[in-house]
N, C-alpha and C positions, 0 to 999 in steps of 0.2 A: 365509780358512780356514787354520788352523795345526795343528801336531801330526800331520802325515801320516806314515805309515810308508813306509820305503824298500821298493820292490817287488822287490828282489833281494838275495841275500846278498852281502856285500862284505868281503873280508879287510881288517882294519885299520879297520873302521868305527868311528865315534865316537858311537854312539847313547847310550852310558852317560854321556857328559859334556855332552850338549846343554844341560841346565839350567845347569850350571856355566859353560859358555862364554857363554851369553846373560846370566847374572848379571854377568859382567865387561864384556860389550859394552854392556849397557844399551840405551837408545833411541838409535838412530843414523839418520842420513839415508840412508846408502849402505852396501851390503854387497857384498864381493868374496870369492870362493872359487876360487883358482887351481888347486887339486887336488881336483876335486869328488868323485870316487870314489862312495861310497855316498850322499852328500848328506844325511846325517841332520841336520847342523847347520842347513842352510837350511830343510829341511822341518820342523824343530822350532822355528823362529823364532817367538817369541810375538807376538801382536797387541798394538798395532796395527802394521801394515806401512806403510812410507812410503818414498818415494824409489826410485831404481834398485837393481837387484840384478844382479850379473854372476857367472856361473860359467864355469869352464874345465876341460877335461881333455884330455890328449894322446891318450887312447884314443878313436878315432873312433867306435867302436861305442857307447860310453857316451854321448858327446855327441849322436850321432844319435838314441839312444833318447829323450833329453830334448827335443830339437828336435821329433821326430816326435810325442811325447806332447803337447807343447804345441800343435801345429798340427793333428794328425790322431789324436786319442785313440781314436776308434772303430775306425779301421783297425789301429792298434797292438794293440788288444784282440782284433780278429778274427784277426790272425796269431799272437798269443800264446796263443790259446785252443786248446790241443791237449793230449791226455793224454801223460804221461811214457812214452816208448817208446825203447828202446835203439837200435833200427835207425834211427829218425828222428833221434836225437841225433847219430849218426855222419854220416848223410847231410846234415843241416843244417849241421853243423860244416864239412864239406868244401865245401858250397855257399857258406858265409859267407867262407871263406878262399881260395876259388878264384882263381887268378891268370890273367890280369892284372886281373880285375874288382876284386879287393880293393885293389890299388894305386890304381886309378882312383877307387874309392869313398873311400878314405882321403884322397887328395889333394883331391878335391872338397869333402869335409867341412872341410878346412883352408882352402881358397881361397874358398869361397862360404858366408858366414854364414847364408844363407837356404835352403841345400840340406838336405834330409832325405829318408829313405827308410823308410816305415812297415813294409815287409816285413822289411828288415834289422833294424829295431827290435824287432818282435814276435818274430821267430825268435831274436834275440840274447838277449832277456830270458827267453824260455821256456827256452832252453838253459842260460843261466847259473843258473837256479833248479833245473835237473835235474842239473847237473854237480857233480862232487866235486873239491874242491881247485882247483888252477890249471890253465891250459892251454886254457880255452875261447876259441876264436877266435885262438889263437896259431898261428904257422906259416903255411906257404903250400901250396896244393894246385894242381898243374898237370894233374891227370888221373891215372887208375889206373896208367899205364905210364911216367910221367915220372920220370927219374932225380933231378930237382931237388926232389922233394917233401921237405919238412923241417918241423921244428917238434915241440915236445914234445906238443902237443895231438894232432896227427895220429898220432904214433907210439904214443900211449898208449891210444887209443880201444878197440882190440880187447880190452884187459885191464881195462876199467873198466865197471862197472855204473852206471846213473843213481843219483841220490840216492833211497834207498828206506827210510831210517832212521826216518822218522816220517810225519806226515800231509802232508808236502810243505813246500817253502820258497817264500817270496815269492809270486809269482802262481800257483804250482803247489799251493798249499794247497787242501785240499778245501773246498767251499763253506761249510760251517758252521765252518771254521777261519779264513777270511779275516778280516783285521783290519778293523773298522769305521773308516772314515776320515772320519766326519762331524764335527759340531761338538764341541769340548771334549774330544776324545780319549776316546770312550766305550768303548774296549776292544774285545773280541772281538765280531764280528757274529754273532749267533745266529739270523739269519733263514734257516732251513733251506729255506723255500719258494722262495727266490730261486735261480735257476739260476746255474751257474758263469759262463756267458756274460754274464748280466746283472750279476753281481758285477764281472767284469773291465771291462765297459763303464763302469759307474758309477765304479769305481776310477780308470780312466784319465781320465775326465772330471774327477774331482776333482783329480787331478794336473795336468791341463791348466789348470784354473782357477787353481791355485796358481802355475803357471809363466807365466801370461799376460804378466806384465811382467818376466820374467827373461830376460836376454840370455845365450845359450848359445854359448860360444866353444870352439874346438878347436885346440889347438896348445901352444906353449911357455908356461909359467906366467908368465914375465916380461912377456908382451904385455898382460896385464890389470892390471899394477901401476903404470902410469904415472900422472902427476898428473891427466890428463884422465879416467881411469877411477876414481880414488880421491878424494883430498881436495879436488879442485876441486868436488865435489858437496857438500862440507861434512863433518861428522863421519862417518868411514868405519870400519866394522868389517871386518877382514881375517882370515880363518881359513886358516892355512897348515898343511897336513898332507902334506908331501912324503914320498916313500919314504925311510925312515930310512937313515942312512949307517953305522950300526954293523955290523961285519962278521958278527956271529953272529946277526943277525936272520933271520927266516924269509924265504925267497926266493919270495914269493908275489904279487908285484905285476904280473907279466906281462912281455912282451917290451919294452914301452915304458919300463921302469924304468931309472933312471940313479942309481947309488949316489953320484954326486958332486953331484946336484942339491940335496941337503939342505944341503951346505956353501955353495952359492950362495945358497940361501934365507936361511940364517943371516947371510950377509954383507949381504943386502938388509935384513934386520931391524935389524942393527946400524947401518946407514946411515940408516934411516928411523924407528927406534924412538922417537926424541925428538920427533917431530912431534906436536903436541897434537891434531891432527885425525885421527890414525890410532890406532885401537884394535886392536892386533895380538895374535893368539893363534898361537903356534908350537908344534907337536907334535913330540915326539922321545923318545929314551930318556935315562935318567939318565946324565950324563957325556958326552953326545954333543956338547953345545955349551957354550962358556964364556959364560954369560949374566950381564950386570951385575946387581948387587944392587938396582938400581932397578926391575927386572922382578920380578913375582910368579911363583913356581914352585909348581905344584900337582901332587902325586903322585896317581895313580889306577890302578886295576887293570882291565886289558882282559879280554875273553873269551879262552878257551883257543884252541888251534890246531885244525886239522882232524883228525878222528878217524882218517883213513887215513894219517897221517904215521908214519914210523918212530919207534922208541924214542928215538933221539938227538934227532930233531926235536921230539918231544913234550916232552922234558926242556928243550930250549932255549926252547920256547914257554912252558913253565911258569915259567921264570925271567924271560923277557922281559915277560910280562904284568904283572909286579910292578915293572918298570922304567919304565913309561909316565910321562911328564911332559908338562905343558903350561905354557908360559911366557906371561905376559901383560905387554904393554908398559906403560910408566908412565901412559899416558893412559886405560887401562882403569879401569872402576869397581872400587874396592877395598872389601872388607868392612870394617865398622866396627872390628873387632878389629885388622886390619892398619893401618888409618889411625891408631889410637891408638898403635901402636908406632913410627910414623914421626916 
């Protein structure tokens, strides 16, 4: 099953370039995505699927969602099946970031590749679809009277309404607006007689089927780029979408972001880009990296920023969405027009 939609909104998602990316990757034995985020590229991989697939993200909540959906889709659907409610949004946010439980959960996600928690997963994806902008599950909560309470998310809740601008996002879409995730990408599901609960269960089961053979890791990106995970399996496609290092980019990646990681990823690409078994795609902004001419550079336009951002941030986002670039390593499939120029 291919062509599945991502079940939550994700800043910096790459849904617009899925077809472009796979046209350059072609048919490969192995796929690795160290910064999974929205996951549109893996979910949009065309058939036939073969060989191992490995995804990773440093965000423990995100990795837990995919592990839980893979192993317990009905339970994830049960916990995610809840109407948008401002009071519940605040309460569940505090529950998800309550300390020391949050610290223990994050550490176990990193230490135990078989660990997952469906309740965390269902509440996390429900809240992410109701939340506006950044801050969901950021910060720490020690109780109502604790001095050490901190985090942008906790501090902004009283001033924020849930997302109310349309029919809902991700899993919170009204039933006749949920995307149909069946064969061949049939578009919007118009079966109004199916309940929201049935929609979610079917949706999560389809995602579970897609992730049956996907290995879900949680931690530093470099852990999944060694030879044993990549080219020792044969021809390997690697999609790299790290937080961009440009100083004037939107600051919307969450507390796990590291502005230096893009430079380290670039260094890895330069050290491994000539490997004929590696088909690498690196995302970034125009001028962010000094890429050799042997790599193909493709410009594309991203979606705009969040509607609740200030005027200056809106202006920055308008400019930045035109600066998006994706670089493909020499082993990637080249269009005939480019091959004629070489």
